[in-house]
C-alpha positions in Angstrom: 171.5 90.6 18.5 168.5 89.9 20.4 167.5 91.3 23.7 166.0 88.9 26.1 163.9 89.7 29.0 165.4 91.0 32.1 166.1 89.2 35.4 166.1 90.9 38.9 169.2 91.1 40.9 168.8 92.0 44.5 171.0 94.4 46.5 170.1 94.7 49.9 166.5 95.9 49.9 166.7 97.5 46.4 165.7 95.4 43.3 167.8 96.4 40.1 166.7 95.3 36.7 169.7 93.9 34.6 169.3 93.3 30.9 170.7 90.2 29.4 171.5 90.2 25.7 173.2 87.7 23.5 173.9 87.0 20.0 172.7 83.6 18.9 172.8 81.3 15.9 169.6 79.7 14.8 167.9 77.9 12.0 164.8 79.4 10.5 162.2 77.6 8.4 159.5 79.9 6.8 155.9 78.8 7.1 153.7 77.5 4.2 150.5 78.9 3.4 147.0 76.9 3.6 146.0 75.1 0.4 142.2 75.1 0.7 141.4 73.1 -2.4 143.6 70.9 -4.7 143.6 71.2 -8.4 141.8 68.1 -8.5 138.9 69.2 -6.5 140.1 67.4 -3.2 140.2 68.9 0.2 143.6 70.9 0.5 145.7 70.7 3.7 146.7 73.3 6.3 150.1 75.2 5.9 152.6 75.1 8.7 153.9 77.9 10.8 157.3 79.4 10.8 159.9 77.7 13.0 163.0 78.7 14.5 165.6 76.8 16.7 168.6 78.5 18.6 171.4 76.2 17.7 174.1 78.2 19.8 174.7 81.2 21.9 177.7 83.1 20.3 178.2 86.0 22.7 176.5 87.1 26.0 176.3 90.2 28.0 175.2 90.9 31.5 174.3 94.5 31.6 177.1 96.3 29.4 179.7 93.8 30.3 180.6 90.9 27.9 180.8 87.5 29.4 183.7 85.1 28.5 184.7 81.8 29.5 183.0 79.5 32.0 181.7 81.6 34.7 178.6 81.9 37.1 177.4 84.9 35.1 177.4 82.7 32.0 175.6 80.0 33.6 173.2 82.6 34.9 172.6 83.9 31.4 172.2 80.6 29.8 169.7 79.7 32.6 167.6 82.7 32.0 167.7 82.1 28.2 166.6 78.5 28.8 163.7 79.5 31.0 162.6 82.3 28.3 163.2 79.9 25.4 159.5 80.6 24.0 160.0 84.3 24.2 163.3 84.0 22.4 161.9 82.1 19.7 159.0 84.5 19.3 161.3 87.5 19.0 163.5 85.7 16.3 160.3 84.7 14.4 159.1 88.2 14.3 162.4 89.5 13.3 162.7 87.0 10.4 159.1 87.7 9.4 159.8 91.5 9.4 162.7 91.0 7.1 160.6 89.2 4.6 
């Protein structure tokens, strides 16, 4: 489970922070190291950074409440996830790199 930032929900004049959490499935590709010099003496090539891509959202929670079926809350959670896609990917990459 990954905790994705928060969104502000307004109630009258009071602003309340509501956590949005979800379980996602994603593809992780580990990075490759730089190769500064090949065995032949030729210049090497730069490595590639690790990548991840969210393939689906399995479960969603708005606060402590699971969201099931098509609903306004589900669309809101999905919109927040899309608008924070880079942060979600950063968190997933950090989790994967910490496991290795």
